[in-house]
PASEBA-1860 file (N, C-alpha, C; in nm, 3 decimals):
! residues 177
1> MKEILEKI> -6.680/-10.566/-14.469/-6.579/-10.463/-14.460/-6.625/-10.336/-14.532 ~ -6.707/-10.353/-14.632/-6.756/-10.236/-14.704/-6.838/-10.146/-14.612 ~ -6.917/-10.207/-14.525/-7.002/-10.131/-14.432/-6.917/-10.053/-14.332 ~ -6.814/-10.117/-14.277/-6.729/-10.047/-14.180/-6.651/-9.935/-14.249 ~ -6.609/-9.957/-14.372/-6.538/-9.852/-14.446/-6.630/-9.731/-14.468 ~ -6.754/-9.755/-14.503/-6.848/-9.643/-14.522/-6.869/-9.566/-14.392 ~ -6.879/-9.636/-14.279/-6.891/-9.569/-14.149/-6.768/-9.483/-14.120 ~ -6.651/-9.539/-14.148/-6.526/-9.467/-14.124/-6.521/-9.341/-14.211
9> KTKYEVTD> -6.560/-9.356/-14.337/-6.555/-9.243/-14.429/-6.649/-9.129/-14.389 ~ -6.757/-9.160/-14.317/-6.846/-9.053/-14.272/-6.785/-8.973/-14.158 ~ -6.690/-9.032/-14.087/-6.628/-8.965/-13.973/-6.487/-8.913/-13.999 ~ -6.415/-8.976/-14.091/-6.273/-8.945/-14.111/-6.241/-8.934/-14.260 ~ -6.139/-8.856/-14.288/-6.091/-8.846/-14.425/-5.983/-8.952/-14.445 ~ -6.014/-9.051/-14.526/-5.919/-9.159/-14.552/-5.874/-9.154/-14.698 ~ -5.752/-9.198/-14.722/-5.698/-9.202/-14.858/-5.635/-9.339/-14.880 ~ -5.596/-9.363/-15.002/-5.523/-9.486/-15.039/-5.592/-9.613/-14.988
17> VLQKRADL> -5.723/-9.620/-15.006/-5.798/-9.736/-14.961/-5.764/-9.855/-15.049 ~ -5.735/-9.967/-14.982/-5.698/-10.088/-15.054/-5.752/-10.207/-14.977 ~ -5.838/-10.284/-15.040/-5.889/-10.405/-14.977/-5.808/-10.522/-15.031 ~ -5.719/-10.576/-14.946/-5.629/-10.683/-14.988/-5.700/-10.818/-14.996 ~ -5.792/-10.841/-14.903/-5.873/-10.963/-14.899/-6.012/-10.922/-14.850 ~ -6.102/-11.013/-14.851/-6.237/-10.982/-14.802/-6.235/-10.941/-14.655 ~ -6.133/-10.987/-14.582/-6.126/-10.958/-14.438/-6.009/-10.866/-14.401 ~ -5.947/-10.799/-14.498/-5.833/-10.713/-14.470/-5.841/-10.584/-14.550
25> LFFTIDKK> -5.846/-10.473/-14.478/-5.861/-10.342/-14.539/-5.745/-10.252/-14.497 ~ -5.685/-10.183/-14.593/-5.579/-10.085/-14.567/-5.630/-9.947/-14.604 ~ -5.590/-9.847/-14.529/-5.611/-9.709/-14.569/-5.515/-9.619/-14.494 ~ -5.500/-9.498/-14.545/-5.411/-9.398/-14.485/-5.496/-9.288/-14.425 ~ -5.449/-9.235/-14.312/-5.520/-9.128/-14.242/-5.418/-9.026/-14.193 ~ -5.463/-8.905/-14.172/-5.377/-8.800/-14.121/-5.331/-8.833/-13.979 ~ -5.210/-8.796/-13.950/-5.147/-8.821/-13.820/-5.233/-8.772/-13.702 ~ -5.299/-8.657/-13.720/-5.378/-8.599/-13.610/-5.501/-8.682/-13.574
33> MVLDILNY> -5.544/-8.770/-13.663/-5.666/-8.846/-13.642/-5.644/-8.988/-13.591 ~ -5.521/-9.030/-13.578/-5.492/-9.169/-13.545/-5.552/-9.210/-13.411 ~ -5.528/-9.134/-13.307/-5.582/-9.171/-13.175/-5.734/-9.179/-13.178 ~ -5.796/-9.082/-13.242/-5.941/-9.079/-13.249/-5.997/-9.201/-13.321 ~ -5.940/-9.233/-13.437/-5.994/-9.345/-13.514/-5.967/-9.479/-13.444 ~ -5.851/-9.492/-13.380/-5.823/-9.617/-13.308/-5.918/-9.634/-13.191 ~ -5.944/-9.527/-13.117/-6.043/-9.534/-13.008/-6.181/-9.570/-13.061 ~ -6.221/-9.505/-13.169/-6.352/-9.531/-13.229/-6.364/-9.678/-13.270
41> LKELEGFT> -6.264/-9.728/-13.342/-6.270/-9.866/-13.390/-6.266/-9.967/-13.277 ~ -6.194/-9.936/-13.171/-6.188/-10.028/-13.058/-6.318/-10.024/-12.977 ~ -6.360/-9.907/-12.936/-6.473/-9.894/-12.845/-6.609/-9.912/-12.911 ~ -6.624/-9.867/-13.034/-6.757/-9.869/-13.096/-6.774/-9.972/-13.208 ~ -6.664/-10.017/-13.264/-6.676/-10.112/-13.375/-6.621/-10.251/-13.343 ~ -6.562/-10.270/-13.225/-6.521/-10.404/-13.183/-6.383/-10.450/-13.228 ~ -6.301/-10.360/-13.280/-6.164/-10.396/-13.317/-6.077/-10.385/-13.192 ~ -6.085/-10.487/-13.108/-6.028/-10.479/-12.973/-5.884/-10.528/-12.961
49> HLVMLSSV> -5.830/-10.581/-13.069/-5.695/-10.637/-13.059/-5.598/-10.562/-13.151 ~ -5.491/-10.508/-13.093/-5.382/-10.451/-13.172/-5.290/-10.566/-13.212 ~ -5.288/-10.595/-13.339/-5.206/-10.705/-13.389/-5.059/-10.664/-13.391 ~ -5.034/-10.545/-13.448/-4.896/-10.499/-13.455/-4.890/-10.352/-13.494 ~ -4.777/-10.294/-13.465/-4.743/-10.159/-13.509/-4.606/-10.169/-13.574 ~ -4.596/-10.124/-13.699/-4.468/-10.135/-13.769/-4.435/-10.004/-13.839 ~ -4.311/-9.996/-13.887/-4.264/-9.875/-13.953/-4.187/-9.910/-14.078 ~ -4.197/-9.822/-14.178/-4.120/-9.833/-14.301/-4.056/-9.698/-14.326
57> DWLEENKF> -3.932/-9.699/-14.370/-3.859/-9.576/-14.402/-3.864/-9.554/-14.552 ~ -3.935/-9.450/-14.596/-3.939/-9.411/-14.736/-3.843/-9.294/-14.752 ~ -3.715/-9.326/-14.756/-3.609/-9.226/-14.760/-3.624/-9.128/-14.876 ~ -3.654/-9.178/-14.993/-3.665/-9.092/-15.111/-3.780/-8.992/-15.099 ~ -3.881/-9.027/-15.023/-3.996/-8.938/-15.004/-3.985/-8.858/-14.874 ~ -3.875/-8.875/-14.803/-3.850/-8.807/-14.675/-3.963/-8.830/-14.575 ~ -4.005/-8.957/-14.565/-4.111/-8.987/-14.469/-4.095/-9.128/-14.412 ~ -4.156/-9.146/-14.295/-4.176/-9.278/-14.237/-4.323/-9.309/-14.252
65> QLTYIINH> -4.354/-9.436/-14.260/-4.494/-9.476/-14.260/-4.514/-9.574/-14.146 ~ -4.603/-9.538/-14.053/-4.642/-9.628/-13.947/-4.767/-9.703/-13.993 ~ -4.775/-9.829/-13.959/-4.894/-9.908/-13.990/-4.942/-9.975/-13.862 ~ -5.066/-9.945/-13.826/-5.133/-10.006/-13.711/-5.228/-10.111/-13.766 ~ -5.209/-10.236/-13.729/-5.302/-10.341/-13.772/-5.384/-10.383/-13.651 ~ -5.516/-10.369/-13.666/-5.607/-10.403/-13.557/-5.703/-10.512/-13.605 ~ -5.755/-10.589/-13.509/-5.836/-10.707/-13.541/-5.968/-10.703/-13.466 ~ -6.072/-10.746/-13.536/-6.204/-10.767/-13.476/-6.214/-10.918/-13.450
73> PINKHDIA> -6.198/-10.962/-13.326/-6.189/-11.106/-13.300/-6.317/-11.185/-13.329 ~ -6.431/-11.121/-13.324/-6.557/-11.193/-13.350/-6.580/-11.207/-13.501 ~ -6.567/-11.096/-13.573/-6.589/-11.099/-13.718/-6.468/-11.148/-13.797 ~ -6.355/-11.160/-13.730/-6.230/-11.204/-13.796/-6.189/-11.110/-13.909 ~ -6.200/-10.979/-13.884/-6.159/-10.878/-13.980/-6.037/-10.804/-13.928 ~ -5.952/-10.760/-14.021/-5.835/-10.680/-13.986/-5.840/-10.548/-14.063 ~ -5.799/-10.442/-13.995/-5.784/-10.312/-14.059/-5.641/-10.266/-14.034 ~ -5.578/-10.222/-14.142/-5.443/-10.167/-14.133/-5.452/-10.017/-14.161
81> IRVDLNRD> -5.418/-9.940/-14.059/-5.425/-9.794/-14.069/-5.283/-9.742/-14.085 ~ -5.260/-9.676/-14.197/-5.127/-9.622/-14.225/-5.127/-9.471/-14.198 ~ -5.015/-9.422/-14.149/-4.998/-9.278/-14.127/-4.856/-9.241/-14.169 ~ -4.846/-9.130/-14.241/-4.716/-9.083/-14.288/-4.661/-8.977/-14.193 ~ -4.532/-8.987/-14.164/-4.463/-8.892/-14.078/-4.345/-8.833/-14.153 ~ -4.322/-8.705/-14.136/-4.205/-8.641/-14.194/-4.081/-8.693/-14.120 ~ -3.980/-8.735/-14.193/-3.859/-8.789/-14.131/-3.790/-8.686/-14.041 ~ -3.804/-8.558/-14.075/-3.738/-8.452/-13.998/-3.809/-8.422/-13.867
89> EATMDSIH> -3.934/-8.460/-13.856/-4.014/-8.438/-13.734/-4.084/-8.568/-13.698 ~ -4.006/-8.670/-13.675/-4.061/-8.804/-13.657/-4.111/-8.827/-13.515 ~ -4.231/-8.779/-13.489/-4.298/-8.805/-13.361/-4.440/-8.847/-13.388 ~ -4.493/-8.929/-13.298/-4.631/-8.976/-13.310/-4.688/-8.993/-13.171 ~ -4.816/-8.964/-13.157/-4.882/-8.983/-13.028/-4.877/-9.129/-12.988 ~ -4.857/-9.153/-12.859/-4.853/-9.289/-12.808/-4.994/-9.347/-12.799 ~ -5.003/-9.476/-12.823/-5.131/-9.545/-12.808/-5.129/-9.642/-12.690 ~ -5.032/-9.626/-12.599/-5.020/-9.720/-12.487/-5.142/-9.717/-12.396
97> HIWIHAET> -5.215/-9.607/-12.394/-5.335/-9.601/-12.310/-5.454/-9.672/-12.375 ~ -5.444/-9.702/-12.504/-5.548/-9.778/-12.573/-5.517/-9.928/-12.566 ~ -5.393/-9.963/-12.597/-5.344/-10.100/-12.587/-5.210/-10.095/-12.514 ~ -5.207/-10.148/-12.394/-5.086/-10.137/-12.311/-4.965/-10.204/-12.376 ~ -4.988/-10.310/-12.451/-4.873/-10.380/-12.512/-4.812/-10.301/-12.628 ~ -4.873/-10.192/-12.669/-4.814/-10.107/-12.773/-4.684/-10.043/-12.725 ~ -4.665/-10.036/-12.593/-4.540/-9.982/-12.537/-4.419/-10.050/-12.600 ~ -4.426/-10.181/-12.613/-4.313/-10.258/-12.666/-4.284/-10.220/-12.811
105> DQREIKEL> -4.388/-10.216/-12.893/-4.368/-10.178/-13.034/-4.314/-10.037/-13.045 ~ -4.365/-9.946/-12.964/-4.321/-9.807/-12.969/-4.177/-9.793/-12.925 ~ -4.136/-9.867/-12.822/-3.995/-9.863/-12.780/-3.903/-9.914/-12.890 ~ -3.944/-10.023/-12.954/-3.863/-10.081/-13.061/-3.852/-9.984/-13.179 ~ -3.962/-9.924/-13.219/-3.960/-9.831/-13.332/-3.878/-9.707/-13.298 ~ -3.886/-9.660/-13.174/-3.804/-9.544/-13.133/-3.657/-9.577/-13.146 ~ -3.618/-9.693/-13.096/-3.477/-9.729/-13.097/-3.425/-9.761/-13.238 ~ -3.504/-9.828/-13.318/-3.455/-9.874/-13.448/-3.475/-9.773/-13.561
113> FGIDFPGS> -3.577/-9.686/-13.549/-3.605/-9.588/-13.654/-3.588/-9.444/-13.607 ~ -3.591/-9.422/-13.476/-3.580/-9.286/-13.424/-3.711/-9.211/-13.419 ~ -3.823/-9.280/-13.435/-3.955/-9.216/-13.426/-3.993/-9.210/-13.279 ~ -4.022/-9.091/-13.230/-4.052/-9.072/-13.089/-4.202/-9.085/-13.062 ~ -4.235/-9.141/-12.947/-4.373/-9.152/-12.898/-4.375/-9.089/-12.759 ~ -4.378/-8.956/-12.752/-4.370/-8.888/-12.622/-4.478/-8.938/-12.525 ~ -4.434/-8.961/-12.403/-4.527/-9.005/-12.299/-4.543/-9.155/-12.288 ~ -4.491/-9.229/-12.383/-4.501/-9.374/-12.376/-4.403/-9.427/-12.272
121> PGVDEDFV> -4.448/-9.511/-12.180/-4.359/-9.561/-12.075/-4.237/-9.633/-12.131 ~ -4.121/-9.596/-12.082/-3.996/-9.662/-12.119/-3.945/-9.632/-12.258 ~ -4.009/-9.540/-12.329/-3.971/-9.517/-12.469/-3.829/-9.465/-12.483 ~ -3.776/-9.401/-12.380/-3.640/-9.348/-12.388/-3.535/-9.441/-12.327 ~ -3.577/-9.556/-12.277/-3.484/-9.653/-12.222/-3.431/-9.744/-12.332 ~ -3.309/-9.797/-12.313/-3.255/-9.893/-12.408/-3.349/-10.011/-12.419 ~ -3.368/-10.058/-12.539/-3.457/-10.173/-12.561/-3.376/-10.295/-12.604 ~ -3.312/-10.287/-12.718/-3.228/-10.395/-12.768/-3.084/-10.349/-12.781
129> LEDWDEIP> -3.065/-10.225/-12.825/-2.932/-10.172/-12.856/-2.877/-10.095/-12.736 ~ -2.818/-10.166/-12.644/-2.765/-10.101/-12.523/-2.655/-10.003/-12.559 ~ -2.665/-9.882/-12.507/-2.565/-9.776/-12.525/-2.539/-9.740/-12.671 ~ -2.636/-9.758/-12.757/-2.622/-9.724/-12.898/-2.618/-9.573/-12.912 ~ -2.519/-9.521/-12.985/-2.511/-9.376/-13.003/-2.498/-9.338/-13.150 ~ -2.532/-9.430/-13.239/-2.528/-9.407/-13.384/-2.667/-9.366/-13.432 ~ -2.676/-9.337/-13.561/-2.806/-9.315/-13.625/-2.887/-9.444/-13.608 ~ -3.018/-9.437/-13.588/-3.095/-9.560/-13.571/-3.072/-9.656/-13.688
137> PMRRDFDT> -3.042/-9.783/-13.658/-2.992/-9.875/-13.761/-3.093/-9.920/-13.866 ~ -3.223/-9.901/-13.845/-3.319/-9.941/-13.946/-3.352/-9.827/-14.043 ~ -3.296/-9.711/-14.019/-3.312/-9.602/-14.116/-3.231/-9.639/-14.239 ~ -3.285/-9.609/-14.353/-3.218/-9.649/-14.476/-3.091/-9.571/-14.503 ~ -3.070/-9.459/-14.436/-2.945/-9.386/-14.456/-2.836/-9.431/-14.359 ~ -2.863/-9.534/-14.278/-2.760/-9.594/-14.193/-2.672/-9.680/-14.282 ~ -2.542/-9.656/-14.281/-2.448/-9.728/-14.366/-2.392/-9.848/-14.290 ~ -2.449/-9.965/-14.315/-2.407/-10.084/-14.241/-2.264/-10.124/-14.272
145> LEYSERTF> -2.223/-10.110/-14.397/-2.086/-10.146/-14.433/-1.986/-10.055/-14.362 ~ -2.010/-9.927/-14.366/-1.919/-9.833/-14.299/-1.915/-9.861/-14.149 ~ -2.030/-9.887/-14.089/-2.035/-9.916/-13.946/-1.957/-10.044/-13.914 ~ -1.976/-10.147/-13.994/-1.906/-10.274/-13.970/-1.756/-10.259/-13.984 ~ -1.713/-10.188/-14.087/-1.569/-10.169/-14.108/-1.507/-10.086/-13.996 ~ -1.581/-9.991/-13.944/-1.530/-9.906/-13.837/-1.533/-9.977/-13.701 ~ -1.628/-10.067/-13.683/-1.652/-10.127/-13.552/-1.582/-10.262/-13.532 ~ -1.579/-10.344/-13.635/-1.528/-10.479/-13.620/-1.393/-10.494/-13.689
153> FPRDGRKT> -1.308/-10.574/-13.630/-1.175/-10.593/-13.687/-1.183/-10.682/-13.812 ~ -1.095/-10.656/-13.907/-1.094/-10.741/-14.028/-1.038/-10.879/-13.993 ~ -1.090/-10.980/-14.059/-1.043/-11.116/-14.035/-0.972/-11.168/-14.160 ~ -0.854/-11.226/-14.139/-0.780/-11.284/-14.250/-0.855/-11.404/-14.305 ~ -0.828/-11.431/-14.432/-0.884/-11.551/-14.494/-1.014/-11.527/-14.568 ~ -1.072/-11.413/-14.552/-1.196/-11.386/-14.624/-1.166/-11.328/-14.760 ~ -1.236/-11.376/-14.860/-1.219/-11.327/-14.995/-1.355/-11.287/-15.050 ~ -1.353/-11.193/-15.140/-1.475/-11.152/-15.207/-1.469/-11.201/-15.351
161> YDTKEYMK> -1.577/-11.264/-15.395/-1.584/-11.317/-15.529/-1.695/-11.249/-15.607 ~ -1.674/-11.234/-15.736/-1.783/-11.198/-15.825/-1.871/-11.322/-15.835 ~ -1.993/-11.313/-15.790/-2.080/-11.430/-15.779/-2.096/-11.504/-15.910 ~ -2.116/-11.430/-16.017/-2.136/-11.493/-16.148/-2.012/-11.572/-16.190 ~ -1.896/-11.510/-16.176/-1.772/-11.577/-16.216/-1.739/-11.694/-16.122 ~ -1.765/-11.678/-15.995/-1.737/-11.785/-15.898/-1.822/-11.908/-15.929 ~ -1.951/-11.887/-15.953/-2.039/-12.000/-15.982/-2.002/-12.066/-16.114 ~ -1.960/-11.986/-16.212/-1.918/-12.042/-16.342/-1.796/-12.132/-16.321
169> SKLYPDDK> -1.702/-12.086/-16.238/-1.581/-12.167/-16.216/-1.613/-12.295/-16.140 ~ -1.714/-12.293/-16.054/-1.752/-12.413/-15.979/-1.833/-12.510/-16.065 ~ -1.921/-12.455/-16.148/-2.006/-12.540/-16.230/-1.935/-12.593/-16.353 ~ -1.843/-12.514/-16.409/-1.772/-12.551/-16.532/-1.623/-12.533/-16.512 ~ -1.560/-12.614/-16.427/-1.418/-12.595/-16.394/-1.325/-12.612/-16.514 ~ -1.363/-12.687/-16.616/-1.276/-12.711/-16.730/-1.290/-12.606/-16.838 ~ -1.388/-12.518/-16.824/-1.413/-12.414/-16.924/-1.309/-12.303/-16.904 ~ -1.225/-12.279/-17.002/-1.117/-12.182/-16.990/-1.158/-12.041/-17.034
177> Q> -1.284/-12.017/-17.064/-1.326/-11.885/-17.113/-1.326/-11.784/-17.004
END
């Protein structure tokens, strides 16, 4: 992995390099370089399998972080490429032309986080949340309690307990403190 990292560093500016295991390398790259580095790693370095594409909402930092994990099936190495996106301008180039199955991940991320992948097939179609018109539900500023109270009817018979006091009463029923 050290050799591939040195090759990458000669071509791209990478930051936040972290080797989690001998066969797993993480680093961050600028948004503009993602397509180029993914093509390079697939076509010239043998990382032919896209394992997954995921997103994290860093609300306090006003950014999303996309992580592309790719695999070299012969060497059994994985590289995780992270890219930061401004939450206010959450768009990223589609990689469906590199790995066709990325369409699914991109559709899911668009629907759940609101990150757009212009040009990706079906990205604007409903994926899981049919007719959803709220803020994307995986964004950390989505208020699940408010949504539930507004959307679902209250049911009688439900009580809320202070967990510590409830467990104390169950474990020590004779204790009058």
